[in-house]
MARKETOR-258172 format. One record per residue (C-alpha): x negated, y, z negated; residue in one letter. Coordinates in steps of 0.2 Angstrom, whole numbers. Layout:
N
(zake (X, Y, Z), A) ...
This chain:
484
(zake (106, -94, 65), X) (zake (103, -78, 55), X) (zake (114, -71, 42), X) (zake (121, -58, 52), X) (zake (125, -70, 66), X) (zake (134, -82, 54), X) (zake (145, -68, 47), X) (zake (149, -62, 65), X) (zake (153, -80, 70), X) (zake (165, -82, 55), X) (zake (175, -66, 59), X) (zake (176, -72, 78), X) (zake (186, -87, 72), X) (zake (201, -77, 68), X) (zake (212, -68, 81), X) (zake (211, -49, 80), X) (zake (225, -37, 86), X) (zake (218, -21, 94), X) (zake (225, -10, 81), X) (zake (216, -20, 67), X) (zake (199, -20, 76), X) (zake (192, -6, 66), X) (zake (197, -14, 50), X) (zake (189, -31, 54), X) (zake (173, -22, 59), X) (zake (173, -13, 43), X) (zake (176, -29, 33), X) (zake (162, -38, 43), X) (zake (150, -24, 40), X) (zake (153, -24, 21), X) (zake (150, -43, 21), X) (zake (134, -41, 31), X) (zake (128, -27, 18), X) (zake (133, -37, 3), X) (zake (124, -53, 9), X) (zake (108, -44, 15), X) (zake (107, -34, 0), X) (zake (107, -49, -11), X) (zake (95, -59, -1), X) (zake (84, -70, -10), X) (zake (70, -83, -6), X) (zake (75, -101, -4), X) (zake (67, -113, -15), X) (zake (59, -121, 0), X) (zake (51, -104, 4), X) (zake (46, -101, -14), X) (zake (37, -118, -13), X) (zake (29, -114, 3), X) (zake (23, -97, -3), X) (zake (15, -105, -18), X) (zake (3, -114, -6), X) (zake (-3, -97, 1), X) (zake (-21, -95, -2), X) (zake (-34, -81, -1), X) (zake (-47, -96, -1), X) (zake (-39, -102, 16), X) (zake (-42, -84, 23), X) (zake (-60, -83, 17), X) (zake (-62, -100, 26), X) (zake (-55, -93, 42), X) (zake (-68, -79, 41), X) (zake (-82, -91, 41), X) (zake (-76, -96, 59), X) (zake (-72, -78, 63), X) (zake (-90, -72, 59), X) (zake (-96, -82, 74), X) (zake (-85, -71, 85), X) (zake (-90, -55, 77), X) (zake (-108, -58, 84), X) (zake (-100, -56, 101), X) (zake (-91, -40, 95), X) (zake (-75, -48, 95), X) (zake (-62, -51, 81), X) (zake (-56, -67, 88), X) (zake (-62, -80, 100), X) (zake (-58, -75, 118), X) (zake (-47, -90, 120), X) (zake (-36, -86, 105), X) (zake (-18, -88, 112), X) (zake (-11, -76, 99), X) (zake (-24, -62, 103), X) (zake (-14, -50, 114), X) (zake (4, -54, 111), X) (zake (7, -65, 96), X) (zake (26, -63, 94), X) (zake (29, -68, 112), X) (zake (18, -84, 109), X) (zake (26, -88, 93), X) (zake (44, -87, 101), X) (zake (38, -98, 115), X) (zake (33, -111, 102), X) (zake (49, -109, 93), X) (zake (58, -113, 109), X) (zake (47, -128, 112), X) (zake (39, -121, 127), X) (zake (21, -120, 119), X) (zake (12, -130, 105), X) (zake (6, -121, 90), X) (zake (-12, -118, 88), X) (zake (-14, -118, 69), X) (zake (-32, -113, 67), X) (zake (-30, -99, 79), X) (zake (-15, -93, 71), X) (zake (-24, -93, 54), X) (zake (-38, -83, 62), X) (zake (-26, -70, 68), X) (zake (-18, -69, 51), X) (zake (-35, -67, 43), X) (zake (-40, -52, 54), X) (zake (-24, -44, 53), X) (zake (-28, -40, 35), X) (zake (-41, -27, 37), X) (zake (-33, -20, 54), X) (zake (-16, -18, 46), X) (zake (-25, -9, 32), X) (zake (-33, 3, 44), X) (zake (-17, 6, 52), X) (zake (-9, 9, 35), X) (zake (-21, 23, 31), X) (zake (-18, 31, 49), X) (zake (1, 31, 46), X) (zake (-2, 40, 29), X) (zake (-13, 53, 37), X) (zake (0, 56, 51), X) (zake (13, 57, 37), X) (zake (3, 71, 27), X) (zake (-1, 80, 43), X) (zake (18, 80, 48), X) (zake (22, 87, 31), X) (zake (10, 101, 32), X) (zake (17, 105, 49), X) (zake (35, 106, 41), X) (zake (42, 89, 48), X) (zake (47, 82, 31), X) (zake (58, 68, 40), X) (zake (44, 62, 50), X) (zake (33, 62, 35), X) (zake (45, 51, 26), X) (zake (46, 39, 41), X) (zake (28, 38, 43), X) (zake (24, 36, 24), X) (zake (36, 22, 23), X) (zake (28, 12, 38), X) (zake (11, 16, 30), X) (zake (17, 7, 14), X) (zake (25, -7, 25), X) (zake (9, -10, 35), X) (zake (-2, -10, 19), X) (zake (9, -22, 11), X) (zake (7, -34, 26), X) (zake (-12, -32, 25), X) (zake (-11, -36, 6), X) (zake (-1, -52, 10), X) (zake (-12, -57, 25), X) (zake (-27, -57, 13), X) (zake (-18, -68, 2), X) (zake (-13, -81, 16), X) (zake (4, -74, 21), X) (zake (6, -68, 39), X) (zake (21, -57, 43), X) (zake (27, -56, 62), X) (zake (44, -53, 70), X) (zake (56, -63, 60), X) (zake (44, -78, 60), X) (zake (32, -78, 46), X) (zake (18, -91, 40), X) (zake (8, -96, 26), X) (zake (-11, -102, 27), X) (zake (-15, -114, 13), X) (zake (-33, -117, 5), X) (zake (-36, -130, 19), X) (zake (-31, -118, 33), X) (zake (-16, -127, 36), X) (zake (-1, -116, 43), X) (zake (17, -118, 37), X) (zake (32, -109, 44), X) (zake (44, -99, 33), X) (zake (63, -96, 35), X) (zake (67, -83, 49), X) (zake (71, -66, 41), X) (zake (68, -48, 46), X) (zake (50, -40, 44), X) (zake (56, -28, 31), X) (zake (65, -40, 20), X) (zake (51, -53, 21), X) (zake (38, -41, 17), X) (zake (46, -35, 0), X) (zake (52, -53, -5), X) (zake (35, -61, -2), X) (zake (26, -47, -11), X) (zake (37, -48, -25), X) (zake (35, -67, -26), X) (zake (15, -65, -24), X) (zake (16, -53, -39), X) (zake (26, -65, -50), X) (zake (16, -80, -45), X) (zake (-1, -74, -50), X) (zake (-4, -59, -40), X) (zake (-2, -47, -55), X) (zake (-17, -57, -63), X) (zake (-27, -55, -47), X) (zake (-23, -36, -48), X) (zake (-30, -35, -65), X) (zake (-45, -46, -63), X) (zake (-51, -40, -46), X) (zake (-41, -26, -38), X) (zake (-48, -10, -47), X) (zake (-64, -7, -58), X) (zake (-68, 7, -69), X) (zake (-86, 9, -75), X) (zake (-90, -8, -67), X) (zake (-77, -16, -78), X) (zake (-61, -24, -72), X) (zake (-44, -19, -79), X) (zake (-43, -36, -87), X) (zake (-60, -32, -96), X) (zake (-53, -16, -102), X) (zake (-37, -24, -109), X) (zake (-46, -38, -117), X) (zake (-57, -25, -126), X) (zake (-40, -16, -131), X) (zake (-34, -23, -148), X) (zake (-16, -21, -143), X) (zake (-16, -26, -125), X) (zake (1, -34, -126), X) (zake (8, -44, -111), X) (zake (-6, -41, -98), X) (zake (1, -50, -82), X) (zake (19, -41, -83), X) (zake (10, -24, -85), X) (zake (0, -27, -69), X) (zake (15, -34, -60), X) (zake (26, -19, -65), X) (zake (12, -7, -60), X) (zake (11, -15, -43), X) (zake (29, -17, -39), X) (zake (32, 1, -45), X) (zake (20, 6, -31), X) (zake (28, -4, -18), X) (zake (46, 2, -23), X) (zake (49, 9, -6), X) (zake (49, -8, 2), X) (zake (63, -13, -9), X) (zake (72, 4, -9), X) (zake (72, 4, 10), X) (zake (78, -14, 11), X) (zake (93, -11, -1), X) (zake (98, 6, 7), X) (zake (94, 6, 25), X) (zake (102, 23, 26), X) (zake (87, 32, 19), X) (zake (75, 25, 33), X) (zake (89, 27, 46), X) (zake (92, 45, 42), X) (zake (74, 49, 43), X) (zake (71, 39, 59), X) (zake (87, 43, 69), X) (zake (97, 57, 62), X) (zake (94, 74, 69), X) (zake (86, 87, 57), X) (zake (92, 105, 54), X) (zake (111, 101, 52), X) (zake (109, 103, 33), X) (zake (98, 118, 30), X) (zake (83, 114, 19), X) (zake (79, 123, 3), X) (zake (65, 135, 3), X) (zake (50, 127, -5), X) (zake (34, 134, -13), X) (zake (22, 131, 2), X) (zake (6, 134, -8), X) (zake (12, 121, -22), X) (zake (16, 108, -8), X) (zake (-1, 111, 0), X) (zake (-9, 109, -17), X) (zake (-1, 92, -19), X) (zake (-9, 86, -3), X) (zake (-27, 93, -8), X) (zake (-25, 85, -26), X) (zake (-19, 69, -19), X) (zake (-34, 68, -7), X) (zake (-47, 73, -21), X) (zake (-41, 58, -31), X) (zake (-48, 47, -17), X) (zake (-65, 54, -21), X) (zake (-77, 39, -22), X) (zake (-82, 34, -40), X) (zake (-99, 29, -46), X) (zake (-98, 12, -39), X) (zake (-95, 7, -21), X) (zake (-77, 4, -17), X) (zake (-70, 14, -32), X) (zake (-60, 30, -32), X) (zake (-57, 44, -44), X) (zake (-39, 39, -46), X) (zake (-43, 22, -53), X) (zake (-46, 29, -71), X) (zake (-29, 37, -71), X) (zake (-20, 21, -65), X) (zake (-30, 12, -79), X) (zake (-24, 24, -92), X) (zake (-6, 21, -87), X) (zake (-9, 2, -88), X) (zake (-17, 3, -105), X) (zake (-3, 14, -112), X) (zake (10, 2, -105), X) (zake (1, -13, -112), X) (zake (1, -4, -129), X) (zake (20, 0, -128), X) (zake (24, -17, -123), X) (zake (17, -25, -139), X) (zake (21, -12, -151), X) (zake (38, -5, -158), X) (zake (29, 11, -163), X) (zake (29, 21, -148), X) (zake (15, 34, -145), X) (zake (26, 49, -148), X) (zake (27, 44, -166), X) (zake (14, 48, -178), X) (zake (10, 31, -184), X) (zake (11, 24, -166), X) (zake (-1, 38, -160), X) (zake (-14, 34, -174), X) (zake (-13, 16, -170), X) (zake (-15, 19, -152), X) (zake (-31, 30, -155), X) (zake (-39, 17, -166), X) (zake (-36, 5, -152), X) (zake (-44, 16, -139), X) (zake (-59, 19, -150), X) (zake (-62, 1, -153), X) (zake (-59, -3, -134), X) (zake (-72, 10, -129), X) (zake (-85, 5, -142), X) (zake (-83, -13, -136), X) (zake (-87, -9, -118), X) (zake (-100, 6, -119), X) (zake (-116, 10, -128), X) (zake (-118, 27, -122), X) (zake (-111, 40, -135), X) (zake (-108, 53, -122), X) (zake (-99, 41, -111), X) (zake (-89, 34, -126), X) (zake (-83, 52, -131), X) (zake (-78, 56, -113), X) (zake (-67, 40, -111), X) (zake (-60, 42, -129), X) (zake (-54, 59, -124), X) (zake (-48, 54, -107), X) (zake (-37, 39, -114), X) (zake (-30, 49, -128), X) (zake (-26, 63, -116), X) (zake (-37, 76, -125), X) (zake (-46, 77, -107), X) (zake (-35, 78, -92), X) (zake (-20, 77, -102), X) (zake (-8, 80, -87), X) (zake (-4, 65, -76), X) (zake (-9, 69, -57), X) (zake (7, 74, -48), X) (zake (4, 60, -36), X) (zake (7, 48, -51), X) (zake (22, 57, -57), X) (zake (30, 57, -40), X) (zake (27, 39, -38), X) (zake (37, 35, -54), X) (zake (53, 45, -48), X) (zake (68, 36, -42), X) (zake (78, 50, -34), X) (zake (91, 49, -21), X) (zake (84, 48, -4), X) (zake (93, 64, 1), X) (zake (84, 74, -12), X) (zake (73, 88, -4), X) (zake (57, 81, -13), X) (zake (60, 62, -8), X) (zake (45, 62, 4), X) (zake (33, 66, -10), X) (zake (38, 50, -19), X) (zake (36, 40, -3), X) (zake (19, 47, 1), X) (zake (14, 44, -17), X) (zake (18, 27, -18), X) (zake (10, 23, -1), X) (zake (-6, 31, -7), X) (zake (-6, 20, -23), X) (zake (-2, 4, -13), X) (zake (-15, 8, -1), X) (zake (-28, 11, -15), X) (zake (-24, -6, -23), X) (zake (-23, -16, -7), X) (zake (-40, -9, 0), X) (zake (-48, -16, -15), X) (zake (-40, -33, -14), X) (zake (-45, -34, 5), X) (zake (-62, -28, 0), X) (zake (-64, -43, -12), X) (zake (-57, -55, 1), X) (zake (-71, -49, 13), X) (zake (-84, -49, 0), X) (zake (-80, -67, -4), X) (zake (-81, -71, 14), X) (zake (-99, -65, 15), X) (zake (-93, -51, 28), X) (zake (-100, -34, 27), X) (zake (-96, -18, 36), X) (zake (-112, -20, 46), X) (zake (-105, -36, 54), X) (zake (-89, -27, 58), X) (zake (-98, -12, 66), X) (zake (-90, -16, 83), X) (zake (-74, -13, 76), X) (zake (-76, 4, 66), X) (zake (-89, 11, 77), X) (zake (-78, 13, 93), X) (zake (-62, 16, 84), X) (zake (-70, 29, 73), X) (zake (-77, 38, 88), X) (zake (-60, 37, 97), X) (zake (-51, 45, 82), X) (zake (-65, 59, 81), X) (zake (-73, 53, 65), X) (zake (-91, 55, 72), X) (zake (-99, 59, 89), X) (zake (-105, 46, 101), X) (zake (-112, 34, 100), X) (zake (-109, 32, 81), X) (zake (-116, 36, 64), X) (zake (-119, 24, 50), X) (zake (-105, 23, 36), X) (zake (-110, 31, 21), X) (zake (-96, 33, 8), X) (zake (-103, 48, -1), X) (zake (-107, 57, 15), X) (zake (-90, 54, 22), X) (zake (-82, 61, 6), X) (zake (-94, 76, 7), X) (zake (-86, 80, 24), X) (zake (-69, 79, 16), X) (zake (-73, 89, 1), X) (zake (-80, 104, 11), X) (zake (-63, 104, 21), X) (zake (-53, 103, 5), X) (zake (-63, 118, -2), X) (zake (-58, 128, 14), X) (zake (-39, 124, 11), X) (zake (-42, 129, -8), X) (zake (-48, 146, -2), X) (zake (-32, 148, 9), X) (zake (-21, 144, -7), X) (zake (-31, 157, -17), X) (zake (-28, 170, -3), X) (zake (-14, 182, 1), X) (zake (-7, 172, 15), X) (zake (9, 162, 12), X) (zake (16, 157, 28), X) (zake (15, 140, 37), X) (zake (9, 149, 53), X) (zake (-6, 156, 44), X) (zake (-9, 139, 36), X) (zake (-9, 130, 53), X) (zake (-19, 143, 62), X) (zake (-32, 147, 48), X) (zake (-34, 129, 42), X) (zake (-32, 120, 59), X) (zake (-48, 111, 58), X) (zake (-48, 107, 40), X) (zake (-30, 100, 41), X) (zake (-35, 89, 56), X) (zake (-50, 82, 46), X) (zake (-43, 79, 29), X) (zake (-28, 70, 36), X) (zake (-40, 57, 46), X) (zake (-37, 46, 31), X) (zake (-43, 30, 40), X) (zake (-60, 35, 34), X) (zake (-54, 29, 17), X) (zake (-52, 12, 23), X) (zake (-71, 12, 26), X) (zake (-75, 21, 10), X) (zake (-64, 8, 1), X) (zake (-71, -7, 10), X) (zake (-89, -2, 7), X) (zake (-98, -18, 3), X) 
């Protein structure tokens, strides 16, 4: 029996006079809120989650590759293929027997497919925003974050369903977790993953700058401080919305179910808001290496600064602290690079002589405003983009370990890309830099609109109709980020 049912059953034990019904309902609601908001994982679930293994998911892909040759994600006889929730419920009721390997297969393939859907949700959120539907943007960005968290967890051996959730261990055994809601489970499991080694995985493999992992950069940094906590803090900060929406359901409910327009929104600077969208997408420009993005170096700079602050009482704003930080940066860059021009460029970047101001996306992601604030949707969108960025690299590493490349998954992205208008029939090959060039040209079109005299949303939607449609087709970034 779930928590909510237990609370309701408890209150049903007592006789209620009609005139007191409202008070009893209020007390019951308060109890439910109190219990749910303090929900924690049981020791049993923590032990099971420790068995979750990306190695098990990699093993499943060795089976799945055989189905890929027939242009299928899963074997045609997989009982979870079309309606996994119904099948799992039948197993729970004892009407069917669990097929553990088939369920593990499903969890494995849900990782890249959840990721694709997460990028799609984010694109729809941005398009809703530029069309003036900020409540829709908040709703869609939240679900982008939720789906990408499910993708990340699946790559690590944790499958999220509807109140029934499972772990795949390194031997592809499947274990069932306690029955809790999808939203609560996703945040709690992600938090446990980060605390239990996920932060190290994030630093070691998730992102790279100049072919070096974040761990490589921090090891070369004389004052790296506590590395794993820094990585965990960064990751959990990005995923904040999952926790926020769990603890304050009102934010999501108001965005999803409450009518808009009762409270008149403040007049915003349209061009500044469109600039935010353009700048955020430009941060997704592919880097020099396949699977890397422009924003990665900005995230690295934050991680390095936090690592320094965590190990030093002298904060960077003080003269002594700043000098110590500069000398550490010089040593770090010299340890990793031989090219003098490259050394100069990175020294100036990390000491904020170059690109001193943080991108607005990162500034918005750090904010913790009230969900009713006018700009709250920027914060949700920003954290969704950051979590998508990190999860895309983690899924990429999992597929790489599995020996899977985009060519073997052509059956998947070829038709779905044509359906979503990414290319003409029959299909085109995936070239990360060509895909970006298409984005870049449309972003240039919108920049010209920003620099012009037009300032109404109507002129934006008419003059930039094609560019806006194209730049918000963000599932392309799943392909760019998964380039193998």
